[in-house]
Structures are given as C-alpha cells and as structure tokens.
C-alpha positions as CSV (number, residue, x, y, z in Angstrom):
1,M,0.0,0.0,0.0
2,P,1.5,3.4,-1.0
3,E,2.3,6.0,1.7
4,A,-0.3,8.7,1.5
5,V,-1.4,12.0,3.0
6,A,-5.1,12.4,3.7
7,L,-7.0,15.7,3.2
8,L,-10.2,15.7,5.3
9,V,-12.7,18.3,4.2
10,A,-14.5,19.6,7.2
11,A,-15.4,23.2,6.4
12,G,-19.0,22.7,5.3
13,R,-21.6,25.0,6.9
14,G,-24.3,22.3,7.3
15,E,-27.2,24.6,6.2
16,R,-29.4,21.8,4.8
17,L,-28.7,19.8,8.0
18,G,-30.2,22.6,10.0
19,S,-27.4,22.6,12.5
20,H,-26.3,25.6,14.6
21,G,-22.6,25.1,13.7
22,P,-20.3,23.5,11.1
23,K,-21.5,20.1,9.9
24,A,-18.4,18.2,10.7
25,F,-18.7,19.0,14.4
26,V,-22.3,18.0,14.7
27,R,-22.6,14.9,17.0
28,C,-23.4,11.6,15.4
29,G,-23.4,8.4,17.3
30,G,-22.3,10.3,20.4
31,R,-19.3,11.9,18.8
32,P,-18.5,14.7,16.3
33,M,-18.8,13.4,12.7
34,L,-15.2,14.4,12.1
35,D,-13.9,11.9,14.7
36,W,-15.3,8.9,12.9
37,S,-13.5,9.7,9.7
38,L,-10.2,10.3,11.6
39,D,-10.6,6.9,13.3
40,A,-11.0,5.1,9.9
41,L,-8.1,6.9,8.3
42,R,-5.7,6.1,11.1
43,A,-6.9,2.5,11.3
44,A,-6.0,2.2,7.6
45,G,-2.5,3.3,8.4
46,I,-2.6,7.0,7.3
47,A,-0.5,9.0,9.7
48,R,-0.4,12.4,7.9
49,I,-3.8,14.1,7.9
50,V,-4.6,17.7,7.0
51,V,-8.0,19.0,7.9
52,A,-9.7,21.9,6.1
53,L,-11.6,23.7,8.9
54,P,-14.3,26.3,9.3
55,A,-13.3,29.6,10.9
56,G,-12.7,29.5,14.6
57,H,-12.0,25.8,14.8
58,E,-8.7,24.1,15.7
59,A,-7.3,21.0,14.1
60,P,-7.7,17.7,16.0
61,E,-4.7,16.4,17.9
62,G,-2.1,15.0,15.6
63,C,-3.5,16.7,12.5
64,V,-2.5,19.8,10.5
65,G,-5.3,22.4,10.3
66,V,-5.9,24.9,7.5
67,A,-8.7,27.3,6.8
68,G,-11.3,26.0,4.4
69,G,-12.4,27.9,1.3
70,T,-15.8,29.1,0.1
71,E,-16.3,26.0,-2.0
72,R,-15.3,22.4,-1.6
73,S,-12.5,22.3,-4.1
74,H,-11.1,25.5,-2.7
75,S,-10.8,23.7,0.7
76,V,-9.1,20.8,-1.0
77,R,-6.6,23.1,-2.7
78,A,-5.8,24.8,0.6
79,A,-5.3,21.5,2.4
80,L,-3.1,20.1,-0.4
81,A,-0.9,23.2,-0.2
82,A,-0.6,22.7,3.6
83,A,0.4,19.1,3.1
84,G,3.5,20.0,1.3
85,G,5.1,18.0,-1.5
86,A,6.4,14.9,0.2
87,A,3.6,12.4,-0.6
88,D,3.1,10.9,-4.0
89,V,-0.5,9.8,-3.1
90,V,-3.3,12.0,-1.8
91,L,-6.5,10.8,-0.3
92,V,-9.5,13.2,-0.1
93,H,-12.4,12.5,2.2
94,D,-15.5,14.4,3.2
95,A,-15.9,14.6,7.0
96,A,-19.7,14.4,6.4
97,R,-19.3,10.7,5.6
98,P,-18.8,9.3,9.1
99,L,-19.6,5.8,8.0
100,V,-16.4,5.3,6.1
101,T,-14.4,2.3,7.2
102,A,-10.7,1.5,7.3
103,Q,-11.3,-1.3,4.7
104,I,-12.9,1.2,2.2
105,V,-9.8,3.4,2.7
106,R,-7.5,0.5,2.1
107,D,-9.4,-0.6,-1.0
108,C,-9.3,2.8,-2.6
109,L,-5.5,3.1,-2.0
110,A,-4.9,-0.3,-3.4
111,A,-6.8,0.6,-6.6
112,L,-4.4,3.4,-7.5
113,T,-2.2,1.3,-9.7
114,E,0.5,2.7,-12.0
115,D,-1.8,3.3,-14.9
116,V,-4.5,5.1,-12.9
117,D,-4.7,8.8,-12.0
118,A,-7.5,8.5,-9.4
119,A,-9.5,5.8,-7.7
120,I,-12.9,6.7,-6.2
121,A,-15.3,5.0,-3.8
122,A,-18.8,4.6,-5.3
123,A,-21.9,2.5,-4.9
124,P,-23.8,0.9,-7.8
125,M,-27.1,2.6,-8.4
126,A,-30.0,0.6,-7.1
127,D,-32.9,2.9,-8.2
128,T,-34.1,3.4,-11.8
129,V,-32.7,6.8,-13.0
130,K,-34.5,9.0,-15.5
131,E,-33.3,12.1,-17.3
132,T,-35.9,14.9,-17.5
133,D,-36.5,18.2,-19.2
134,T,-39.2,20.8,-18.6
135,L,-42.4,21.3,-20.6
136,S,-42.3,24.2,-23.1
137,G,-43.4,27.3,-21.2
138,S,-43.3,25.6,-17.8
139,Q,-40.6,26.0,-15.1
140,T,-41.9,23.4,-12.7
141,T,-43.1,20.2,-14.6
142,P,-40.3,17.8,-15.4
143,V,-40.9,15.5,-18.4
144,V,-39.0,12.2,-18.8
145,V,-36.6,12.3,-21.7
146,R,-35.1,8.9,-21.3
147,T,-34.4,6.1,-18.7
148,L,-30.7,5.6,-18.1
149,D,-29.0,2.2,-18.0
150,R,-28.4,1.9,-14.2
151,S,-26.0,-1.0,-14.7
152,R,-23.5,1.6,-15.9
153,L,-24.3,4.2,-13.2
154,W,-22.6,4.7,-9.9
155,A,-23.3,7.0,-6.9
156,V,-20.0,8.6,-6.2
157,Q,-18.6,8.8,-2.6
158,T,-15.4,9.6,-0.9
159,P,-12.6,8.7,-0.2
160,Q,-11.1,9.6,-3.6
161,V,-7.4,8.8,-4.0
162,F,-5.1,10.6,-6.5
163,R,-1.7,10.8,-7.9
164,A,-0.4,13.9,-6.1
165,G,0.8,15.5,-9.3
166,A,-2.5,14.9,-11.1
167,L,-4.5,16.5,-8.2
168,R,-2.2,19.5,-8.0
169,D,-2.5,20.0,-11.7
170,V,-6.3,20.1,-11.8
171,L,-6.5,22.3,-8.6
172,D,-4.3,24.9,-10.2
173,Q,-7.2,26.4,-12.1
174,D,-9.3,29.5,-11.7
175,D,-11.5,29.6,-8.6
176,A,-14.7,29.8,-10.8
177,I,-13.8,26.5,-12.5
178,L,-13.2,24.8,-9.1
179,A,-16.5,26.2,-7.7
180,T,-18.5,24.2,-10.3
181,A,-16.9,20.8,-9.4
182,T,-19.0,18.6,-7.2
183,D,-16.1,16.2,-6.7
184,D,-12.3,16.4,-7.4
185,A,-12.4,13.3,-9.7
186,S,-14.5,15.2,-12.2
187,L,-11.7,17.7,-12.6
188,V,-9.2,14.9,-13.4
189,E,-11.7,13.4,-15.9
190,A,-12.0,16.8,-17.6
191,R,-8.2,16.8,-18.1
192,G,-8.3,13.4,-19.7
193,G,-7.1,11.5,-16.6
194,R,-8.0,7.9,-16.0
195,V,-10.4,7.4,-13.0
196,V,-11.4,4.0,-11.8
197,V,-14.3,3.1,-9.5
198,V,-13.9,1.1,-6.3
199,P,-17.2,-0.6,-5.4
200,C,-18.3,0.3,-1.9
201,P,-21.5,-0.1,0.1
202,R,-24.3,2.4,-0.1
203,E,-23.9,2.7,3.7
204,N,-21.0,5.1,3.1
205,F,-23.5,7.9,2.4
206,K,-23.1,11.7,3.0
207,V,-24.9,13.2,5.9
208,T,-26.9,16.1,4.4
209,T,-30.3,16.2,6.1
210,P,-31.5,15.6,9.6
211,E,-32.9,12.2,8.5
212,D,-29.4,11.3,7.2
213,L,-27.9,12.2,10.6
214,Q,-30.4,10.1,12.4
215,L,-29.8,7.1,10.1
216,A,-26.0,7.4,10.4
217,G,-26.3,7.5,14.2
218,L,-28.3,4.3,14.1
219,V,-25.8,2.5,11.9
220,L,-22.9,3.6,14.0
221,G,-24.7,2.4,17.1
222,A,-25.3,-1.0,15.5
223,R,-21.6,-1.3,14.7
224,G,-20.8,-0.6,18.3
225,R,-23.0,-3.4,19.5
C-alpha cells in the first residue's frame, strides 16, 4: 500500500442539516462526525492528515489544520498546499461521511495502480434513474426524456485517491472553475485522466439532512453493538 497523505474536508456549513454550527462538528453516534473519519483513516495506516476547517475551529490532535475555502474544491486546494510536496499519493475524504471504514480506505488506496490517476469510492445505483426536461413554457413540470441504464451508473462517494501530481495540476485552475466541481475526480476526468471506481456499500453515504444524521447514528450504534 502506498504511503499517503489524507485531506479531510470539514469546512461545510451544514445549512441543509439545520445545525447551529459547522456540519463536521455535529454529534453523530455520540461523537462529532469528524472523529469517525479520523478513526477510519488512522486505522487504515494513514498518519499524515490535513483538515480543512471552518473559521474558529482548531485541528484535532495530531493533524495539520488549514482554513477551508468558500467552495469544496477551494478547501481541498488549501489542504493540499498545507500538506507540502512529500507524498506521491493524496486521499481526499468528506468529514460528512462518518460511516467510512478502514477497509474502504485501504481498497481505494490499493486501486491506485501505476496506470491510474484516481480511484474513487462509489456504490452501484439501485434505483431506476430518469433524465428529464421541462415542458415548453413551464418552469416546474419535469418531463422524462429517457431512462438511463443503471447497470453503468454509480453514486460517487469519498474517499477519492489521487496521484499527487494529477491533483495539484487540476486544482491549479481559476476559482470559478473549481467552484463548479461537485467532486475532485471530475476535474481529473476533464483533463483526460484515468479514473477507476472502487465498489463500496451504499452505507457510506453523505450526511446532508436531519434524516441522514439520524440514520447514520443508528448505523454507528449498531456497529458498536
């Protein structure tokens, strides 16, 4: 397994979660969400961790802290700069995914072979997915255009593991371009990089709503039992 540095993105505001503070510090399963991801990264053997933080928060013990940006990729870029240039492999994970496991981390790292620029955790789509458009003159009524082949569709997660050079290259772009990226792998794709999918359980979902938070707490509680 290659030696890697982990960038933990924890600067999200948590507006859709309805929290009174940054999402990563909301308690889930009796602990801040951030702590669960730290445990998984360390259990997978990653010792160097940089955390992109919201204003007014300090880095957890043993981690490097850096101020997060206004958008997700801005936070990743700041964390990568703080990590320095020693590591050849960079892992990026969202602190809002507290159900990540050490095994998922190890699987993503192992998938970054010599001919791959990025390896990303993802779950196969279980639902039927339809592409829609709107009726002429209507702004609210979606109309089905086609049904997509779900056997080829994946719901993307984190961690995402990159060749450090490839990630630095795609993050060295205008802020406006980075602001449109919903994940870092899409930036590598746009530059012609090779990205592979690491099949992972749907359980590794992102906590976005109060219902997500409740479900994640139940799963973490079940693991503890």
